[in-house]
Structures are given as C-alpha cells and as structure tokens.
N, C-alpha and C positions, 0 to 999 in steps of 0.2 A: 263200267269205271275202269280207268286205266290204271293198274295195279304193276309197282316196281317192287321185285323181291330181294333182298339183300341177306346173305346168312355168314355167319363165319364160316372160314375154310379149312380152318384146322381142325374141325370136329366134325366128323362123320356122323354124329347122331344128327346134329343140327341142318346138317347137309340133307340128310333122309327126309326127315320133319318138314324142309323146305318144298325138297319135292311133290312130297304129298300135299303142302298145303297149296302149291300151284295148280295140281288136277283138282282139287276142292273150289276153288277161286275159281277155276276154267268151266267146272262144271254148275258153277253157281251163273256163270254168263258173263264173268270179268275179262278185260283184256291183261293178261299177265306178260310181263316182261322180267328177266333176271338182271342183275348186275353182272357185267362182264367176268368177274372172278369167280362170282357164285355160280354162274352161268358155265364157265370152263370145267368145273369140277362135277359137272352134271352132264357135261358132254353135250350142252346146248348154246347156242346165239346168244350173245348179251349186249349190254349197252356200257360203257364206261359210267364213274361216278360222277365226270364233270357233264355226261350230256343226258342224265336222268331228267326226265320231264313226266306228268303225268296228274294225277288224281290224288296219288297217296303212295306213300315207301313204306312197304312192311319190313322190319329190320328183325332178323331171327338170330338173338344174341345176347352179350348183355352189355352194359353201360359203354364199354369201348366200343364196340361194333355201332353201337348208336351214334357216339363220339365221331367215329371215323367216317360216317355215311354225311353227318351234318357238316362237317369239316370239309368234305371234298367234293359236294354238291356246289355247283356255280349258281343255280339258282333256287332257292328254299322250297321244298315242296311238303306239306304236311306228311310225317312220320307218325308209325305207332309200332312200338316194338316189342316181342315175344320174348320172353326171357329165356334165355338159353345161357346164362353165364353164373354169375353170383348173386351180390343183392338186387341190381336191376332197378335201380331208382329211375332210369329213365324207360324202362319197359314195364308198359301196365298191366299187358296179359299176359298170364302164366301159359305153357303149351296146354293145359288142359280145358282153356278158356276159348282159345284163339277160334277153334271150329263153330261151336257156337255163336261165339261173336259175330263172326263174318256171315253166317247163316241169316242172323236176322239184320245186317247190316243194310241200312239203304244209301241212296245214291248222295244223300245230306249228312254232314257230319259237322260237330262242333270245332272250332279249331283255339288252342291257347297259343298266344304268343310266349316266346321265354326271350327275355334280353341276352343278347351277346353282348361282349367287350370287344372294341377295336383296340388296338395296340399297335403304337408308331413308335418308331425312333429316329430323330433326325428327320423328319418329315416323311419317312417311308414306312408306308403299311406292312406290318409283319403277317396280320392274319387277324382272325375273328376268334373269339374263345366262349363255348356256351356253358363250361364249366370253371376252368381258371386257365391264367399263365402263373409259372412259377420261373422265378428268377434264382438262380442258385450257382456257385462257383465251379468252375471247372477244375480244380483242383480240390481234391476231399482233402476234408479237417482245415480250411482253411473258411475262414469269417468273411464277410462282406459287410460295408457300412453303405447304408441307404439314408436318403433325405427324402421326406414326404412332403408336397407342396399342394395346398388345396387353395384354390382361386389366386394363385400367385405368393401366397403367404405360406411363411415354413410352417409346418404342424407338427414335424417329428425329425428326429437323426437318431439312428440307431446301428448297433453292428448285431448282425446275425448270420446263421447257416444261409438264409435266403429270405425270399419275402414271395408269399402267394396272393396273387390279385384274383380275387373269387367272384363270380356272378352269384346271384341266389338261389340260381339253380345248383350251382357248384358246391352250396353250405352242407350240402351231405355227401360231398366226395372227399378230396383230398384235405380241406378246409376243416372238416369235422373231425378228421382224424390228426389235425396239426392243433385242435383245441378252438377250433372257432364256433362261431354259434349257427344253430339253424335256423335257416332264414327265409320267410313264407317267399315263394317265387313270385308272387304278385307285388312284392317289393322292389324298386328300380333303386338299387344302390352298387356301390363299389364296396368289395369285402378284403380288408386288407389284414393279411395276418402273418408277423413275422417267425421263421421257421428257427427253433431253439436261438432266441434272441439274449444275447448275453445282461443285461438288463433286466430284470423281472416288471421292471415300470412301461415296457414297450407291449401294448396291448392289442387285441383287433380293434381294428375302426370299421364302421361302417359310413360310407361317404354318399351323398347322395349324388345321381347323375346330372342333377342339375349344375353342379361344381366343377371346375375345371381339373383334374389331378394330374402331377407329373409325379415321379420316381426318379431320382438320380442316384447312380453309382458313383459313390464318394470313396472309390477305392480305385487301384490301379490292379488289383488283380482281375484275371480273365474271367469271366462269367457267361452263362447261358441262359437262354429264355426258352422255354418248352409251351407250347399252346395247346392245352387239350389232350398234351402226350402225343399228339401226330406231327408237329412242327418244332422243330428246334434251333434256334438263331443265335450264333456268336455274338456278344453285345461288345461293342467298342469299351476301351477304359473311360471311365466317366461318363457314360452314355445316359442320356435322359429319355425317359419312357414317358409317353403321354397316354394316358388311358381314356376311351370316350365311349359312351354307349353308340353301340352298332345300328346302323339305319338298317340291317338287314337280320329281323331277328329270328331264330329258330322257329318252329310250327309243329306242334303236336296234337295229334286228333286227342280232343277231350271224351274221355269213357265214362266219366261221372263218378270217379274216385278220388275223394277229396284229398286235398295233400296230405293233411295231419294223420288222416286215417292210414293212408301209405306209409309213411314215416314210422308210426307206431308198430304198423305190420312189418314191416322189413326190420326195423331194428330190434325186435323182439324174436327174430328169425335166421339173425346172422350166425 
C-alpha cells in the first residue's frame, strides 16, 4: 500500500513519532512517502501537499493538521489522523493505538465521506471547508449586518460580531464553542450560527443542502472570510456569499469508532 505521512512540523515529539512510524510501516511492506515539510524536518525527500497521491494519508497532529492536509490536497485521498494535538475530533487514533492498528491493517479499508461546503462570492470560488467558514469584521468591536436567503427567500436579517457557516463535521469545533448543536455527520446540512448577535432572537439554523443558500453583507464595514482557518479572503462591501455542497467530499478511514461514542469520550476528557 502507498502511504503518505504528514506531521506537525512544530512539534519535535510528533516528528520523532512520525520517523518511527515510517520505519514500522516500511517493515510491514508498505511504500512510505513523506509530505515535503515533514520530510525537510527529518532530512528526507518529500512530496508537496498539492501532489499527494496514493492509497492513504496518515496525519500525525491535531485537528488543525488534518484540516491543513485536506485543504491543500488537490485530489482527496483517504485520511486517518493520529492525535498529537488537543481534543482531536478528526483524529481517530491515539498514538498508543496506531502501531497495533497498522500491524493488523489489510489492503482494504472502509472509507467514510464527509461533506464539505463550497463558498463563492460574485461567481468566484473561494474554496471548500470541511469544518467551517467564518465571516468577521476587519475592525475589532464593530458589528456586521447579515441577510440570509434560502431558496432566494429572505429568511433572516441580523446584526452580530460575525457569522459561522459550518458543516455537520464542524459542529464539534468552533460551532460548538459558539453555542451551536452537535450534528450527526451523516446529516447533510448547512449550520449557520450568528456570533454574539445583537438580538437574542437570532438563533442557529440547520438548512438542507438541497436548498440554495446565500448570505449577504448588508453593511459597508470591511470584512474577512476564513475557510477552515487556512485561507482568509477580504470581502467586498455588501458582498454576496453563495454556499453549496461541495462535489469533492473529504475521505476518512472508518476504523469502527461510533461518532457519538467518540463525542462522549472527547468531551469528557477535555
């Protein structure tokens, strides 16, 4: 099997673990390649994110490392994360589990698709998000006014510090911290969460991906949109953002850990 390893490059312990895992996988007969940044820190040749191919990508790090990998891969490859970060909702394996898992690993594995959202403004594709896109003002302590249109029908207008547009996968990330619900990742919907809204009546919405969704900035204050914390774009004043279900979902190795069992474990061990 052709396996690519990606490590946090700011964590010496994660890098040492990655080097050890690479030797273990090679001893098991797998072909191992390192991502270029990881390879550079380990004194080896590697491949850029954009050129990653193969059967499996193993990410050693936290959720941010997994998001970075998925965000920068040009073609989605099945991913499995080994948690070397904090909570690690996107990393299904703990370091002490990984060696045994790969020792019993067979050529075939189950893959779970995770919905991503595609974001556009004025017909320009900004990118795809696995967790969320967040719209915030460029100037601290200033509020933005938003309009929400579902199937071209005005759904809500509100003022807030910002707006979070999340996937079900992202519901356990920033969205949860902002007061949103935990959503089963098998549900396909757009989760909208106003950030510190002016009116208490402005509540989170979960909208089917079968509907069209547009967000308008109804203010002239400058704003930015951040996609999975990886890409940040300046929005034009009174911009219109179109949200669609991406045609290119993220792919995760399904190791058989039920989602809500994982949620229960992770939240009790924060």
